[in-house]
ZAMARGU-4260 file (C-alpha; in steps of 0.2 Angstrom, whole numbers, plus 5000, padded with zeros to 4 digits):
<rodrens>
0) 5001/4972/4995 | 4986/4980/4986 | 4987/4999/4982 | 4970/5006/4977 | 4971/5021/4964
5) 4958/5034/4965 | 4956/5053/4960 | 4944/5065/4951 | 4939/5062/4934 | 4953/5067/4921
10) 4967/5067/4933 | 4976/5053/4924 | 4972/5039/4935 | 4973/5025/4922 | 4989/5033/4914
15) 4997/5031/4930 | 4991/5014/4932 | 4998/5010/4916 | 5015/5018/4920 | 5017/5009/4936
20) 5012/4992/4930 | 5018/4992/4911 | 5000/4990/4907 | 4989/4993/4892 | 4972/4998/4900
25) 4960/5008/4891 | 4962/5027/4895 | 4944/5032/4892 | 4934/5032/4908 | 4917/5026/4912
30) 4903/5037/4918 | 4896/5031/4935 | 4912/5020/4938 | 4915/5002/4932 | 4911/4986/4941
35) 4928/4979/4941 | 4944/4989/4943 | 4960/4987/4932 | 4972/4975/4941 | 4990/4976/4938
40) 5003/4965/4947 | 5021/4971/4949 | 5036/4960/4953 | 5047/4969/4966 | 5065/4969/4960
45) 5077/4961/4973 | 5095/4956/4967 | 5097/4945/4982 | 5085/4932/4974 | 5096/4931/4959
50) 5111/4928/4970 | 5102/4914/4980 | 5096/4906/4964 | 5114/4905/4958 | 5118/4896/4975
55) 5102/4884/4977 | 5098/4881/4958 | 5079/4881/4962 | 5065/4876/4951 | 5057/4893/4952
60) 5061/4910/4959 | 5047/4921/4966 | 5049/4939/4970 | 5037/4949/4981 | 5023/4958/4972
65) 5013/4974/4973 | 4995/4974/4966 | 4988/4990/4959 | 4969/4992/4958 | 4964/5006/4946
70) 4946/5011/4950 | 4940/5013/4933 | 4929/5029/4931 | 4922/5037/4946 | 4904/5035/4954
75) 4892/5048/4950 | 4893/5062/4963 | 4911/5058/4968 | 4919/5075/4972 | 4902/5083/4977
80) 4902/5079/4995 | 4891/5063/4993 | 4905/5051/5000 | 4910/5034/4993 | 4898/5019/4993
85) 4894/5003/4983 | 4907/4993/4973 | 4919/5008/4973 | 4919/5008/4992 | 4922/4989/4994
90) 4937/4989/4982 | 4945/5003/4991 | 4941/4996/5008 | 4951/4980/5003 | 4967/4990/4999
95) 4982/4991/5010 | 4985/5009/5005 | 4977/5022/4994 | 4986/5031/4979 | 4977/5048/4976
100) 4981/5054/4958 | 4981/5072/4959 | 4980/5082/4942 | 4995/5095/4941 | 4996/5096/4922
105) 4988/5109/4910 | 4980/5102/4894 | 4966/5112/4886 | 4961/5097/4876 | 4957/5088/4892
110) 4948/5101/4902 | 4948/5099/4921 | 4931/5095/4929 | 4932/5110/4940 | 4937/5121/4925
115) 4954/5125/4932 | 4970/5115/4938 | 4972/5117/4957 | 4980/5102/4966 | 4977/5109/4984
120) 4958/5110/4980 | 4957/5093/4973 | 4967/5085/4988 | 4955/5093/5000 | 4940/5087/4989
125) 4945/5069/4989 | 4950/5070/5008 | 4932/5076/5011 | 4925/5061/5001 | 4935/5049/5011
130) 4930/5057/5027 | 4912/5057/5022 | 4913/5039/5019 | 4920/5035/5036 | 4907/5046/5044
135) 4893/5036/5035 | 4900/5020/5042 | 4901/5028/5060 | 4883/5034/5059 | 4876/5017/5054
140) 4886/5008/5068 | 4880/5021/5080 | 4862/5019/5075 | 4863/5001/5077 | 4871/5002/5094
145) 4857/5014/5099 | 4843/5002/5094 | 4853/4988/5102 | 4853/4997/5118 | 4835/4996/5120
150) 4835/4977/5121 | 4851/4975/5129 | 4853/4967/5146 | 4860/4978/5161 | 4877/4970/5159
155) 4878/4973/5141 | 4874/4991/5142 | 4890/4997/5149 | 4900/4989/5134 | 4888/4998/5122
160) 4890/5014/5131 | 4909/5013/5130 | 4908/5009/5111 | 4896/5023/5108 | 4908/5035/5117
165) 4923/5029/5108 | 4915/5030/5091 | 4908/5046/5095 | 4925/5053/5099 | 4931/5047/5082
170) 4916/5055/5073 | 4920/5072/5082 | 4938/5072/5076 | 4933/5067/5058 | 4921/5081/5057
175) 4935/5092/5062 | 4945/5086/5047 | 4957/5074/5057 | 4958/5057/5048 | 4959/5042/5057
180) 4977/5039/5053 | 4981/5055/5063 | 4970/5050/5078 | 4978/5042/5093 | 4972/5024/5098
185) 4978/5011/5111 | 4983/4994/5103 | 4967/4987/5109 | 4957/5002/5101 | 4966/5000/5085
190) 4963/4981/5084 | 4944/4984/5087 | 4944/4996/5072 | 4952/4984/5059 | 4935/4976/5054
195) 4928/4993/5049 | 4941/4996/5035 | 4940/5015/5037 | 4947/5024/5022 | 4955/5038/5031
200) 4964/5026/5042 | 4974/5019/5027 | 4991/5025/5022 | 4989/5038/5008 | 5001/5042/4993
205) 4998/5059/4985 | 5004/5057/4967 | 5005/5074/4958 | 5003/5070/4940 | 5013/5083/4931
210) 5015/5088/4913 | 5030/5085/4902 | 5034/5104/4902 | 5035/5103/4921 | 5049/5089/4922
215) 5063/5101/4925 | 5053/5107/4940 | 5049/5090/4947 | 5060/5090/4962 | 5055/5108/4967
220) 5036/5104/4965 | 5038/5088/4975 | 5048/5097/4989 | 5035/5111/4990 | 5020/5100/4991
225) 5028/5088/5002 | 5032/5101/5015 | 5014/5107/5014 | 5006/5089/5016 | 5019/5082/5029
230) 5007/5071/5039 | 5008/5054/5048 | 5004/5040/5036 | 5006/5051/5020 | 5019/5051/5006
235) 5020/5063/4991 | 5028/5060/4974 | 5027/5070/4958 | 5028/5060/4942 | 5024/5064/4924
240) 5011/5049/4920 | 5011/5051/4902 | 5030/5051/4900 | 5032/5036/4912 | 5018/5026/4903
245) 5027/5029/4886 | 5044/5024/4894 | 5037/5008/4900 | 5033/5003/4881 | 5051/5005/4876
250) 5065/4993/4879 | 5075/4994/4895 | 5090/5001/4885 | 5080/5014/4876 | 5071/5020/4891
255) 5087/5021/4901 | 5095/5032/4888 | 5079/5043/4887 | 5079/5045/4906 | 5097/5050/4906
260) 5094/5063/4893 | 5079/5070/4904 | 5089/5069/4920 | 5077/5056/4928 | 5088/5044/4939
265) 5075/5029/4940 | 5058/5024/4933 | 5042/5029/4941 | 5038/5011/4943 | 5054/5008/4954
270) 5052/5024/4963 | 5034/5020/4968 | 5039/5002/4974 | 5051/5010/4986 | 5038/5023/4992
275) 5025/5010/4995 | 5038/5000/5006 | 5043/5015/5016 | 5026/5022/5019 | 5019/5005/5025
280) 5035/5000/5035 | 5038/4984/5024 | 5053/4973/5021 | 5057/4956/5014 | 5063/4940/5022
285) 5069/4926/5010 | 5067/4907/5009 | 5079/4897/4999 | 5080/4878/4993 | 5080/4867/4978
290) 5061/4869/4975 | 5060/4888/4976 | 5069/4904/4981 | 5056/4917/4987 | 5054/4934/4995
295) 5041/4937/5007 | 5034/4954/5012 | 5031/4958/5030 | 5029/4974/5041 | 5045/4979/5050
300) 5044/4973/5068 | 5036/4956/5064 | 5040/4941/5075 | 5047/4925/5068 | 5030/4915/5071
305) 5020/4929/5063 | 5032/4928/5048 | 5030/4910/5047 | 5011/4912/5046 | 5014/4922/5030
310) 5020/4906/5022 | 5006/4895/5029 | 4995/4897/5045 | 5001/4879/5050 | 5019/4887/5052
315) 5013/4899/5064 | 5002/4888/5073 | 5015/4875/5076 | 5030/4886/5076 | 5045/4878/5085
320) 5060/4889/5079 | 5067/4898/5065 | 5084/4894/5057 | 5091/4912/5052 | 5106/4918/5043
325) 5109/4936/5037 | 5110/4937/5017 | 5127/4945/5018 | 5133/4932/5030 | 5127/4918/5019
330) 5136/4926/5004 | 5152/4928/5013 | 5152/4910/5019 | 5146/4902/5002 | 5134/4889/5009
335) 5122/4886/5024 | 5134/4872/5030 | 5148/4884/5031 | 5137/4897/5039 | 5132/4885/5052
340) 5150/4879/5055 | 5155/4898/5058 | 5140/4900/5070 | 5131/4912/5059 | 5116/4901/5056
345) 5106/4904/5072 | 5091/4896/5080 | 5079/4909/5085 | 5063/4907/5095 | 5046/4915/5096
350) 5052/4932/5102 | 5064/4935/5088 | 5060/4950/5077 | 5063/4947/5059 | 5076/4958/5049
355) 5076/4963/5031 | 5086/4950/5021 | 5085/4936/5034 | 5086/4919/5025 | 5076/4908/5035
360) 5069/4890/5037 | 5055/4888/5049 | 5053/4872/5059 | 5036/4868/5064 | 5024/4854/5071
365) 5006/4854/5065 | 5001/4844/5080 | 5005/4859/5092 | 4992/4870/5098
</rodrens>
């Protein structure tokens, strides 16, 4: 899972990146944007892996991961209605979700680019940039369709007209400030849009970067803005990026004591992992054996063959069945053999929908087509 971090200059994007990844990225931005983002990989804590490791004694244990991409600096013109293009657009387009860092802290030593702190204005500004980017993609595609119409055969023109009408409808709604994530599509239409990688179709996390003097108001701030921006595919969190970054540089014990004093129940890093999973509708299934115990991230509602394909395309292509036991049942019985004896280790076919915490072994035949 890749999360692309963006925001206006001086919003604290890289501070948030360091807080969420325990990173040490340079905090000074680069005018015009950098060619490559800061990249941080976070291991997703899962106590079930430790329990399975104690049972199977594997050579290695591999947790699920989240990758954060910090778009270092900002392109010239970003925030001025010019849209997003070039490497910056390409990096964001590859992300599974976007994290917009919104400045909510006051600091006279770091003046806001718009000379005042106004989260609502900044959210609207970046939303418009994302929409302008998508409108540019649509316009270019519609222009190509119009050019292609002239040379198209009669039987091809109907399909071109249908696509023009479909994309034109999306454009109209975007111009009315309705992002793609809030527009309604059939399954077939949604599949046809996947290759475009529209930015307003991606799940969006609004992260209000508050100051240390606002920590006692964190829950109230979050509740107020969450109500204001309650939309499909949007999550909202308030965090103090500077404090969270400083805490990640402490030992776990020291950070825990400090959090207790500040009334913070969990780290921003852990909280954001849960937010990402909830927003994207993700869960984990588990594989266990003497070689490796591992967590695999999939979307809720994923079928057994599709989950098998997460491990290797051959597993999906040659899927025969899945041997599945619930994690809790495996712990209660103490072994796969006992789980099988008690009828708790099940054979599931192609229609089985994976559940969070399933411990599974996939049986497949690479010669199947």
